[in-house]
Gaussian input, Z-matrix of N, CA and C with variables (Angstrom, degrees):
# hf/3-21g

backbone

0 1
 N
 C     1     B1
 C     2     B2     1     A1
 N     3     B3     2     A2     1     D1
 C     4     B4     3     A3     2     D2
 C     5     B5     4     A4     3     D3
 N     6     B6     5     A5     4     D4
 C     7     B7     6     A6     5     D5
 C     8     B8     7     A7     6     D6
 N     9     B9     8     A8     7     D7
 C    10    B10     9     A9     8     D8
 C    11    B11    10    A10     9     D9
 N    12    B12    11    A11    10    D10
 C    13    B13    12    A12    11    D11
 C    14    B14    13    A13    12    D12
 N    15    B15    14    A14    13    D13
 C    16    B16    15    A15    14    D14
 C    17    B17    16    A16    15    D15
 N    18    B18    17    A17    16    D16
 C    19    B19    18    A18    17    D17
 C    20    B20    19    A19    18    D18
 N    21    B21    20    A20    19    D19
 C    22    B22    21    A21    20    D20
 C    23    B23    22    A22    21    D21
 N    24    B24    23    A23    22    D22
 C    25    B25    24    A24    23    D23
 C    26    B26    25    A25    24    D24
 N    27    B27    26    A26    25    D25
 C    28    B28    27    A27    26    D26
 C    29    B29    28    A28    27    D27
 N    30    B30    29    A29    28    D28
 C    31    B31    30    A30    29    D29
 C    32    B32    31    A31    30    D30
 N    33    B33    32    A32    31    D31
 C    34    B34    33    A33    32    D32
 C    35    B35    34    A34    33    D33
 N    36    B36    35    A35    34    D34
 C    37    B37    36    A36    35    D35
 C    38    B38    37    A37    36    D36
 N    39    B39    38    A38    37    D37
 C    40    B40    39    A39    38    D38
 C    41    B41    40    A40    39    D39
 N    42    B42    41    A41    40    D40
 C    43    B43    42    A42    41    D41
 C    44    B44    43    A43    42    D42
 N    45    B45    44    A44    43    D43
 C    46    B46    45    A45    44    D44
 C    47    B47    46    A46    45    D45
 N    48    B48    47    A47    46    D46
 C    49    B49    48    A48    47    D47
 C    50    B50    49    A49    48    D48
 N    51    B51    50    A50    49    D49
 C    52    B52    51    A51    50    D50
 C    53    B53    52    A52    51    D51
 N    54    B54    53    A53    52    D52
 C    55    B55    54    A54    53    D53
 C    56    B56    55    A55    54    D54
 N    57    B57    56    A56    55    D55
 C    58    B58    57    A57    56    D56
 C    59    B59    58    A58    57    D57
 N    60    B60    59    A59    58    D58
 C    61    B61    60    A60    59    D59
 C    62    B62    61    A61    60    D60
 N    63    B63    62    A62    61    D61
 C    64    B64    63    A63    62    D62
 C    65    B65    64    A64    63    D63
 N    66    B66    65    A65    64    D64
 C    67    B67    66    A66    65    D65
 C    68    B68    67    A67    66    D66
 N    69    B69    68    A68    67    D67
 C    70    B70    69    A69    68    D68
 C    71    B71    70    A70    69    D69
 N    72    B72    71    A71    70    D70
 C    73    B73    72    A72    71    D71
 C    74    B74    73    A73    72    D72
 N    75    B75    74    A74    73    D73
 C    76    B76    75    A75    74    D74
 C    77    B77    76    A76    75    D75
 N    78    B78    77    A77    76    D76
 C    79    B79    78    A78    77    D77
 C    80    B80    79    A79    78    D78
 N    81    B81    80    A80    79    D79
 C    82    B82    81    A81    80    D80
 C    83    B83    82    A82    81    D81
 N    84    B84    83    A83    82    D82
 C    85    B85    84    A84    83    D83
 C    86    B86    85    A85    84    D84
 N    87    B87    86    A86    85    D85
 C    88    B88    87    A87    86    D86
 C    89    B89    88    A88    87    D87
 N    90    B90    89    A89    88    D88
 C    91    B91    90    A90    89    D89
 C    92    B92    91    A91    90    D90
 N    93    B93    92    A92    91    D91
 C    94    B94    93    A93    92    D92
 C    95    B95    94    A94    93    D93
 N    96    B96    95    A95    94    D94
 C    97    B97    96    A96    95    D95
 C    98    B98    97    A97    96    D96
 N    99    B99    98    A98    97    D97
 C   100   B100    99    A99    98    D98
 C   101   B101   100   A100    99    D99
 N   102   B102   101   A101   100   D100
 C   103   B103   102   A102   101   D101
 C   104   B104   103   A103   102   D102
 N   105   B105   104   A104   103   D103
 C   106   B106   105   A105   104   D104
 C   107   B107   106   A106   105   D105
 N   108   B108   107   A107   106   D106
 C   109   B109   108   A108   107   D107
 C   110   B110   109   A109   108   D108
 N   111   B111   110   A110   109   D109
 C   112   B112   111   A111   110   D110
 C   113   B113   112   A112   111   D111
 N   114   B114   113   A113   112   D112
 C   115   B115   114   A114   113   D113
 C   116   B116   115   A115   114   D114
 N   117   B117   116   A116   115   D115
 C   118   B118   117   A117   116   D116
 C   119   B119   118   A118   117   D117
 N   120   B120   119   A119   118   D118
 C   121   B121   120   A120   119   D119
 C   122   B122   121   A121   120   D120
 N   123   B123   122   A122   121   D121
 C   124   B124   123   A123   122   D122
 C   125   B125   124   A124   123   D123
 N   126   B126   125   A125   124   D124
 C   127   B127   126   A126   125   D125
 C   128   B128   127   A127   126   D126
 N   129   B129   128   A128   127   D127
 C   130   B130   129   A129   128   D128
 C   131   B131   130   A130   129   D129
 N   132   B132   131   A131   130   D130
 C   133   B133   132   A132   131   D131
 C   134   B134   133   A133   132   D132
 N   135   B135   134   A134   133   D133
 C   136   B136   135   A135   134   D134
 C   137   B137   136   A136   135   D135
 N   138   B138   137   A137   136   D136
 C   139   B139   138   A138   137   D137
 C   140   B140   139   A139   138   D138
 N   141   B141   140   A140   139   D139
 C   142   B142   141   A141   140   D140
 C   143   B143   142   A142   141   D141
 N   144   B144   143   A143   142   D142
 C   145   B145   144   A144   143   D143
 C   146   B146   145   A145   144   D144
 N   147   B147   146   A146   145   D145
 C   148   B148   147   A147   146   D146
 C   149   B149   148   A148   147   D147
 N   150   B150   149   A149   148   D148
 C   151   B151   150   A150   149   D149
 C   152   B152   151   A151   150   D150
 N   153   B153   152   A152   151   D151
 C   154   B154   153   A153   152   D152
 C   155   B155   154   A154   153   D153
 N   156   B156   155   A155   154   D154
 C   157   B157   156   A156   155   D155
 C   158   B158   157   A157   156   D156
 N   159   B159   158   A158   157   D157
 C   160   B160   159   A159   158   D158
 C   161   B161   160   A160   159   D159
 N   162   B162   161   A161   160   D160
 C   163   B163   162   A162   161   D161
 C   164   B164   163   A163   162   D162
 N   165   B165   164   A164   163   D163
 C   166   B166   165   A165   164   D164
 C   167   B167   166   A166   165   D165
 N   168   B168   167   A167   166   D166
 C   169   B169   168   A168   167   D167
 C   170   B170   169   A169   168   D168
 N   171   B171   170   A170   169   D169
 C   172   B172   171   A171   170   D170
 C   173   B173   172   A172   171   D171
 N   174   B174   173   A173   172   D172
 C   175   B175   174   A174   173   D173
 C   176   B176   175   A175   174   D174
 N   177   B177   176   A176   175   D175
 C   178   B178   177   A177   176   D176
 C   179   B179   178   A178   177   D177
 N   180   B180   179   A179   178   D178
 C   181   B181   180   A180   179   D179
 C   182   B182   181   A181   180   D180
 N   183   B183   182   A182   181   D181
 C   184   B184   183   A183   182   D182
 C   185   B185   184   A184   183   D183
 N   186   B186   185   A185   184   D184
 C   187   B187   186   A186   185   D185
 C   188   B188   187   A187   186   D186
 N   189   B189   188   A188   187   D187
 C   190   B190   189   A189   188   D188
 C   191   B191   190   A190   189   D189
 N   192   B192   191   A191   190   D190
 C   193   B193   192   A192   191   D191
 C   194   B194   193   A193   192   D192
 N   195   B195   194   A194   193   D193
 C   196   B196   195   A195   194   D194
 C   197   B197   196   A196   195   D195
 N   198   B198   197   A197   196   D196
 C   199   B199   198   A198   197   D197
 C   200   B200   199   A199   198   D198
 N   201   B201   200   A200   199   D199
 C   202   B202   201   A201   200   D200
 C   203   B203   202   A202   201   D201
 N   204   B204   203   A203   202   D202
 C   205   B205   204   A204   203   D203
 C   206   B206   205   A205   204   D204
 N   207   B207   206   A206   205   D205
 C   208   B208   207   A207   206   D206
 C   209   B209   208   A208   207   D207
 N   210   B210   209   A209   208   D208
 C   211   B211   210   A210   209   D209
 C   212   B212   211   A211   210   D210
 N   213   B213   212   A212   211   D211
 C   214   B214   213   A213   212   D212
 C   215   B215   214   A214   213   D213
 N   216   B216   215   A215   214   D214
 C   217   B217   216   A216   215   D215
 C   218   B218   217   A217   216   D216
 N   219   B219   218   A218   217   D217
 C   220   B220   219   A219   218   D218
 C   221   B221   220   A220   219   D219
 N   222   B222   221   A221   220   D220
 C   223   B223   222   A222   221   D221
 C   224   B224   223   A223   222   D222
 N   225   B225   224   A224   223   D223
 C   226   B226   225   A225   224   D224
 C   227   B227   226   A226   225   D225
 N   228   B228   227   A227   226   D226
 C   229   B229   228   A228   227   D227
 C   230   B230   229   A229   228   D228
 N   231   B231   230   A230   229   D229
 C   232   B232   231   A231   230   D230
 C   233   B233   232   A232   231   D231
 N   234   B234   233   A233   232   D232
 C   235   B235   234   A234   233   D233
 C   236   B236   235   A235   234   D234
 N   237   B237   236   A236   235   D235
 C   238   B238   237   A237   236   D236
 C   239   B239   238   A238   237   D237
 N   240   B240   239   A239   238   D238
 C   241   B241   240   A240   239   D239
 C   242   B242   241   A241   240   D240
 N   243   B243   242   A242   241   D241
 C   244   B244   243   A243   242   D242
 C   245   B245   244   A244   243   D243
 N   246   B246   245   A245   244   D244
 C   247   B247   246   A246   245   D245
 C   248   B248   247   A247   246   D246
 N   249   B249   248   A248   247   D247
 C   250   B250   249   A249   248   D248
 C   251   B251   250   A250   249   D249
 N   252   B252   251   A251   250   D250
 C   253   B253   252   A252   251   D251
 C   254   B254   253   A253   252   D252
 N   255   B255   254   A254   253   D253
 C   256   B256   255   A255   254   D254
 C   257   B257   256   A256   255   D255
 N   258   B258   257   A257   256   D256
 C   259   B259   258   A258   257   D257
 C   260   B260   259   A259   258   D258
 N   261   B261   260   A260   259   D259
 C   262   B262   261   A261   260   D260
 C   263   B263   262   A262   261   D261

   B1=1.4532
   B2=1.5345
   B3=1.3047
   B4=1.4677
   B5=1.5328
   B6=1.3298
   B7=1.4618
   B8=1.5233
   B9=1.3227
   B10=1.4646
   B11=1.5243
   B12=1.3168
   B13=1.4626
   B14=1.5335
   B15=1.3238
   B16=1.4658
   B17=1.5314
   B18=1.3329
   B19=1.4662
   B20=1.5280
   B21=1.3183
   B22=1.4666
   B23=1.5279
   B24=1.3393
   B25=1.4650
   B26=1.5240
   B27=1.3283
   B28=1.4703
   B29=1.5299
   B30=1.3333
   B31=1.4719
   B32=1.5320
   B33=1.3224
   B34=1.4643
   B35=1.5314
   B36=1.3335
   B37=1.4638
   B38=1.5262
   B39=1.3257
   B40=1.4638
   B41=1.5339
   B42=1.3064
   B43=1.4650
   B44=1.5258
   B45=1.3311
   B46=1.4672
   B47=1.5277
   B48=1.3204
   B49=1.4612
   B50=1.5270
   B51=1.3313
   B52=1.4618
   B53=1.5219
   B54=1.3225
   B55=1.4622
   B56=1.5236
   B57=1.3232
   B58=1.4654
   B59=1.5286
   B60=1.3221
   B61=1.4642
   B62=1.5285
   B63=1.3189
   B64=1.4687
   B65=1.5288
   B66=1.3197
   B67=1.4631
   B68=1.5222
   B69=1.3365
   B70=1.4669
   B71=1.5229
   B72=1.3401
   B73=1.4662
   B74=1.5244
   B75=1.3279
   B76=1.4696
   B77=1.5316
   B78=1.3304
   B79=1.4648
   B80=1.5228
   B81=1.3340
   B82=1.4637
   B83=1.5292
   B84=1.3329
   B85=1.4646
   B86=1.5226
   B87=1.3233
   B88=1.4606
   B89=1.5262
   B90=1.3254
   B91=1.4657
   B92=1.5255
   B93=1.3176
   B94=1.4677
   B95=1.5265
   B96=1.3358
   B97=1.4695
   B98=1.5253
   B99=1.3371
   B100=1.4637
   B101=1.5283
   B102=1.3309
   B103=1.4649
   B104=1.5248
   B105=1.3357
   B106=1.4608
   B107=1.5180
   B108=1.3302
   B109=1.4614
   B110=1.5244
   B111=1.3362
   B112=1.4557
   B113=1.5190
   B114=1.3289
   B115=1.4589
   B116=1.5131
   B117=1.3212
   B118=1.4576
   B119=1.5272
   B120=1.3249
   B121=1.4620
   B122=1.5302
   B123=1.3193
   B124=1.4676
   B125=1.5217
   B126=1.3030
   B127=1.4555
   B128=1.5115
   B129=1.3196
   B130=1.4548
   B131=1.5199
   B132=1.3351
   B133=1.4550
   B134=1.5329
   B135=1.3388
   B136=1.4608
   B137=1.5324
   B138=1.3134
   B139=1.4540
   B140=1.5221
   B141=1.3211
   B142=1.4642
   B143=1.5267
   B144=1.2998
   B145=1.4637
   B146=1.5263
   B147=1.3100
   B148=1.4702
   B149=1.5285
   B150=1.3436
   B151=1.4677
   B152=1.5264
   B153=1.3101
   B154=1.4648
   B155=1.5331
   B156=1.3226
   B157=1.4639
   B158=1.5171
   B159=1.3139
   B160=1.4606
   B161=1.5379
   B162=1.3325
   B163=1.4665
   B164=1.5316
   B165=1.3260
   B166=1.4679
   B167=1.5276
   B168=1.3213
   B169=1.4653
   B170=1.5303
   B171=1.3383
   B172=1.4670
   B173=1.5305
   B174=1.3286
   B175=1.4665
   B176=1.5315
   B177=1.3214
   B178=1.4666
   B179=1.5211
   B180=1.3300
   B181=1.4687
   B182=1.5368
   B183=1.3323
   B184=1.4702
   B185=1.5259
   B186=1.3199
   B187=1.4694
   B188=1.5287
   B189=1.3230
   B190=1.4646
   B191=1.5256
   B192=1.3250
   B193=1.4549
   B194=1.5232
   B195=1.3292
   B196=1.4614
   B197=1.5308
   B198=1.3205
   B199=1.4646
   B200=1.5269
   B201=1.3191
   B202=1.4656
   B203=1.5251
   B204=1.3367
   B205=1.4668
   B206=1.5255
   B207=1.3349
   B208=1.4589
   B209=1.5279
   B210=1.3237
   B211=1.4689
   B212=1.5242
   B213=1.3273
   B214=1.4653
   B215=1.5236
   B216=1.3295
   B217=1.4694
   B218=1.5155
   B219=1.3230
   B220=1.4641
   B221=1.5271
   B222=1.3184
   B223=1.4648
   B224=1.5302
   B225=1.3248
   B226=1.4745
   B227=1.5248
   B228=1.3403
   B229=1.4666
   B230=1.5279
   B231=1.3324
   B232=1.4687
   B233=1.5264
   B234=1.3330
   B235=1.4705
   B236=1.5192
   B237=1.3302
   B238=1.4692
   B239=1.5257
   B240=1.3427
   B241=1.4640
   B242=1.5366
   B243=1.3453
   B244=1.4728
   B245=1.5240
   B246=1.3211
   B247=1.4670
   B248=1.5240
   B249=1.3354
   B250=1.4708
   B251=1.5273
   B252=1.3305
   B253=1.4600
   B254=1.5322
   B255=1.3178
   B256=1.4649
   B257=1.5254
   B258=1.3179
   B259=1.4718
   B260=1.5251
   B261=1.3332
   B262=1.4659
   B263=1.5087
   A1=108.14
   A2=116.14
   A3=120.28
   A4=110.22
   A5=115.55
   A6=119.65
   A7=111.06
   A8=116.59
   A9=120.15
   A10=110.26
   A11=117.21
   A12=121.27
   A13=110.35
   A14=117.91
   A15=121.61
   A16=110.50
   A17=116.72
   A18=122.27
   A19=109.66
   A20=116.65
   A21=120.95
   A22=111.15
   A23=117.03
   A24=120.30
   A25=110.27
   A26=117.22
   A27=120.71
   A28=110.38
   A29=117.01
   A30=120.75
   A31=110.36
   A32=116.95
   A33=120.90
   A34=110.19
   A35=115.89
   A36=120.89
   A37=112.51
   A38=116.92
   A39=119.99
   A40=111.09
   A41=117.17
   A42=121.08
   A43=112.41
   A44=117.64
   A45=121.41
   A46=112.85
   A47=117.71
   A48=120.42
   A49=110.33
   A50=116.21
   A51=121.03
   A52=112.60
   A53=116.73
   A54=120.18
   A55=109.26
   A56=114.96
   A57=120.56
   A58=109.61
   A59=117.24
   A60=120.25
   A61=110.93
   A62=115.98
   A63=120.90
   A64=109.72
   A65=115.58
   A66=119.95
   A67=111.25
   A68=117.24
   A69=120.26
   A70=111.23
   A71=116.46
   A72=119.76
   A73=110.62
   A74=116.78
   A75=120.03
   A76=111.00
   A77=117.11
   A78=120.39
   A79=110.76
   A80=116.49
   A81=121.14
   A82=109.51
   A83=116.28
   A84=120.53
   A85=111.01
   A86=116.84
   A87=120.96
   A88=110.45
   A89=116.29
   A90=120.89
   A91=111.47
   A92=116.82
   A93=119.45
   A94=111.69
   A95=116.43
   A96=118.92
   A97=110.18
   A98=116.20
   A99=120.26
   A100=111.28
   A101=117.17
   A102=120.57
   A103=110.14
   A104=116.55
   A105=120.96
   A106=113.43
   A107=116.92
   A108=119.61
   A109=113.45
   A110=118.28
   A111=121.72
   A112=113.43
   A113=116.82
   A114=121.02
   A115=110.66
   A116=116.71
   A117=121.43
   A118=111.98
   A119=114.58
   A120=122.07
   A121=110.56
   A122=115.14
   A123=120.20
   A124=108.25
   A125=116.28
   A126=120.89
   A127=111.20
   A128=114.46
   A129=120.68
   A130=110.63
   A131=115.19
   A132=120.84
   A133=108.19
   A134=117.84
   A135=120.59
   A136=111.71
   A137=115.67
   A138=121.89
   A139=113.28
   A140=115.27
   A141=122.92
   A142=113.56
   A143=117.24
   A144=120.20
   A145=112.80
   A146=117.27
   A147=121.80
   A148=108.50
   A149=115.30
   A150=119.50
   A151=112.96
   A152=116.84
   A153=119.88
   A154=109.89
   A155=116.25
   A156=120.30
   A157=111.51
   A158=115.97
   A159=121.67
   A160=110.77
   A161=116.49
   A162=120.90
   A163=110.81
   A164=116.26
   A165=120.56
   A166=110.57
   A167=115.66
   A168=120.57
   A169=110.00
   A170=116.41
   A171=120.75
   A172=111.58
   A173=116.96
   A174=120.32
   A175=110.46
   A176=116.31
   A177=120.85
   A178=110.32
   A179=117.08
   A180=121.42
   A181=111.66
   A182=117.28
   A183=121.07
   A184=112.12
   A185=117.40
   A186=121.43
   A187=112.40
   A188=117.35
   A189=120.94
   A190=110.22
   A191=115.64
   A192=121.42
   A193=114.19
   A194=117.82
   A195=121.43
   A196=108.42
   A197=116.67
   A198=118.89
   A199=110.40
   A200=115.38
   A201=120.78
   A202=110.58
   A203=117.00
   A204=120.20
   A205=111.60
   A206=116.40
   A207=119.75
   A208=110.50
   A209=117.26
   A210=121.38
   A211=110.63
   A212=116.54
   A213=120.49
   A214=110.57
   A215=116.95
   A216=121.22
   A217=111.86
   A218=117.35
   A219=121.23
   A220=110.73
   A221=117.39
   A222=121.85
   A223=109.61
   A224=116.22
   A225=121.45
   A226=110.24
   A227=117.08
   A228=121.03
   A229=111.05
   A230=117.34
   A231=121.36
   A232=110.09
   A233=116.93
   A234=119.33
   A235=109.99
   A236=117.77
   A237=121.10
   A238=110.53
   A239=117.44
   A240=121.57
   A241=110.93
   A242=115.98
   A243=119.68
   A244=111.37
   A245=117.16
   A246=120.06
   A247=110.59
   A248=116.67
   A249=120.62
   A250=110.89
   A251=117.48
   A252=119.77
   A253=114.36
   A254=117.99
   A255=120.76
   A256=113.68
   A257=116.82
   A258=120.91
   A259=107.89
   A260=116.15
   A261=120.50
   A262=110.65
   D1=136.46
   D2=-179.67
   D3=-72.04
   D4=162.87
   D5=178.04
   D6=-59.88
   D7=-39.71
   D8=179.75
   D9=-63.87
   D10=-43.22
   D11=179.06
   D12=-65.60
   D13=-40.20
   D14=178.04
   D15=-64.93
   D16=-39.06
   D17=178.27
   D18=-63.27
   D19=-45.96
   D20=178.79
   D21=-64.66
   D22=-39.25
   D23=178.87
   D24=-66.59
   D25=-39.09
   D26=178.82
   D27=-62.43
   D28=-36.32
   D29=178.11
   D30=-63.24
   D31=-35.40
   D32=177.75
   D33=-75.36
   D34=-43.50
   D35=-176.45
   D36=-62.61
   D37=-37.44
   D38=-176.86
   D39=-63.50
   D40=-25.22
   D41=179.34
   D42=-76.62
   D43=-8.50
   D44=-178.20
   D45=-97.59
   D46=4.05
   D47=-178.60
   D48=-62.18
   D49=143.84
   D50=-178.87
   D51=-78.43
   D52=-27.12
   D53=178.84
   D54=-133.46
   D55=156.56
   D56=-177.04
   D57=-74.63
   D58=131.24
   D59=175.96
   D60=-66.27
   D61=165.31
   D62=178.73
   D63=-64.36
   D64=162.06
   D65=177.46
   D66=-58.86
   D67=-38.88
   D68=178.31
   D69=-62.30
   D70=-41.80
   D71=177.92
   D72=-65.99
   D73=-39.73
   D74=179.22
   D75=-64.63
   D76=-40.88
   D77=177.44
   D78=-64.79
   D79=-40.66
   D80=177.74
   D81=-59.11
   D82=-48.66
   D83=-179.48
   D84=-61.73
   D85=-46.39
   D86=-179.35
   D87=-58.74
   D88=-51.42
   D89=-175.78
   D90=-62.47
   D91=-44.01
   D92=-178.41
   D93=-71.93
   D94=-33.07
   D95=174.56
   D96=-62.99
   D97=-49.17
   D98=-178.47
   D99=-62.99
   D100=-42.91
   D101=-179.89
   D102=-64.99
   D103=-39.90
   D104=-178.85
   D105=-72.38
   D106=-29.75
   D107=-176.19
   D108=-101.90
   D109=-27.09
   D110=-174.35
   D111=-116.66
   D112=-31.34
   D113=-175.65
   D114=101.45
   D115=-158.86
   D116=-176.19
   D117=-59.04
   D118=149.40
   D119=-179.44
   D120=-55.16
   D121=145.85
   D122=178.25
   D123=-140.44
   D124=165.99
   D125=179.82
   D126=86.29
   D127=177.06
   D128=-178.33
   D129=-86.78
   D130=148.14
   D131=176.92
   D132=-67.82
   D133=132.75
   D134=179.20
   D135=-58.85
   D136=154.39
   D137=-178.55
   D138=-71.03
   D139=173.09
   D140=-176.60
   D141=-57.20
   D142=-32.36
   D143=-175.98
   D144=-76.57
   D145=-18.53
   D146=179.57
   D147=-98.87
   D148=75.69
   D149=-174.57
   D150=-65.23
   D151=-38.65
   D152=-179.63
   D153=-67.95
   D154=-47.99
   D155=178.95
   D156=-60.32
   D157=-38.48
   D158=-179.99
   D159=-66.03
   D160=-44.05
   D161=179.01
   D162=-63.02
   D163=-41.50
   D164=178.83
   D165=-64.91
   D166=-44.42
   D167=179.51
   D168=-60.66
   D169=-47.28
   D170=-178.34
   D171=-62.86
   D172=-41.34
   D173=179.22
   D174=-62.61
   D175=-41.63
   D176=179.18
   D177=-68.40
   D178=-41.65
   D179=-177.92
   D180=-61.17
   D181=-31.21
   D182=179.64
   D183=-65.08
   D184=-18.37
   D185=-177.35
   D186=-93.64
   D187=6.04
   D188=-177.73
   D189=-50.96
   D190=130.38
   D191=178.96
   D192=92.05
   D193=-13.15
   D194=177.85
   D195=-71.85
   D196=132.97
   D197=-178.19
   D198=-67.61
   D199=154.49
   D200=179.14
   D201=-60.28
   D202=-41.26
   D203=-178.98
   D204=-64.29
   D205=-40.21
   D206=179.46
   D207=-68.24
   D208=-40.74
   D209=177.89
   D210=-62.45
   D211=-43.42
   D212=178.40
   D213=-62.19
   D214=-42.32
   D215=179.49
   D216=-61.44
   D217=-43.06
   D218=179.55
   D219=-68.70
   D220=-35.58
   D221=176.34
   D222=-62.63
   D223=-48.04
   D224=-179.99
   D225=-60.20
   D226=-45.14
   D227=-179.88
   D228=-61.50
   D229=-41.07
   D230=-179.57
   D231=-66.51
   D232=-42.66
   D233=178.32
   D234=-62.52
   D235=-42.60
   D236=178.25
   D237=-58.33
   D238=-43.70
   D239=179.46
   D240=-64.95
   D241=-41.86
   D242=179.70
   D243=-66.73
   D244=-34.70
   D245=177.98
   D246=-62.29
   D247=-34.69
   D248=179.51
   D249=-73.28
   D250=-35.24
   D251=-173.94
   D252=-97.88
   D253=-14.53
   D254=-175.37
   D255=-121.73
   D256=20.76
   D257=176.11
   D258=-123.80
   D259=142.84
   D260=-179.53
   D261=-74.92

């Protein structure tokens, strides 16, 4: 299976988890998904009142310069780990 196909499959697999991952895991997934699919963060950082948007933006911004392939690989690895720990 190609990296792109594995990345797409991981996006489907993560939706089958039996329990919600921690906020840190969710931020990791969000940031690596965005870096792998869009590239470096863009746009303005959300304001103080948008705490969730701000946390997501900051998590993505930390990955600046990470290649799309590396971000996709880390996303796939995290989903694989979550499937082991969050499935009955």
